[in-house]
C-alpha positions, 0 to 999 in steps of 0.5 A: 653706836647703838650702845651709846644711844641706849646708854643715853636713854637709860634714864628716860625719866626725869625727877626734880628733887625738892628736898627734905621738908622738915617743916612739920617734923616731930622730934620725939624723945626725952634723951635727944633734941636738947639744943633746939637753937642748933637744930632749927634751922641749922641741922635742917639745912645741913641734912639737906646739904648732905643729901645734895652731896651724898645722895643725889647720885644714889637717888638717880640710880635707885629710881633709874632717873635723871635727877635735878634739884630745886630746894631754895624754898626750904630755907623759908619753910625751915626758918619758921620751924622750931622747938615749941611745936616740933619737939615732943618730950615723950618716949612712948610714941611709936614710929608707927603713929604718923603725925601727918595725914595725906591731906597734910602732905597735899597742903605742904606740896601745894605751898611750895614756892619752887624755882622749877616750873614743871616736871615730876617733883619728889620730896621727903616730908619728914614726919618724925625723928624718934629717938626711943625707936631710933627711926626717922619716918618720911612721906616719900611724895611724888607730885606734878610740879606745875599743878602741885597735884600729889601723884603718889605718897607713901610713909617710910621709916629708916634706921638711925645710925652714924656717929654724931647728931648730924650723921645719926639722923641723916642715916634715916634718910639714907635708909629710905633712899636705899629702899626706893626703886623704879617702880616707886616712880608714878606714871604721869 
């Protein structure tokens, strides 16, 4: 009986996954991102769908948390994302250079129209997908859903890998998840 109670409480933390926000991403490079009509918003939705099917369980294990999802707000955000502002044809940009600042992160989180009304939110705000460096960088952001106050954010990059455009860039998000730990979850 004690073992059952301990197992039930193994994930005492609850996190609400609010998706990968590609609304401000910069897709950097001259040798990729040539089909913007397929990328925006098609691949943005595909990458979030893949995350839901392939990474939710892993995210819960990494954070030692129960993970719920609230991602419907992303379709509106991604509908307004496009090639004119999001594709940068320049191979000299380093993945160490961020296109976003912490105040940009706070503004993005504050703008979310979520179905979830309370709890600890987690989003990856995509900063850049950099073809020359073969990296994707994200602001891993925890926040209080009710107040939209950012509780912690850190910029992390993952290696691009996989076969085909979809899997190649999705590999960067998978790599970032593989680096997450319980210690990354802020105390509320």
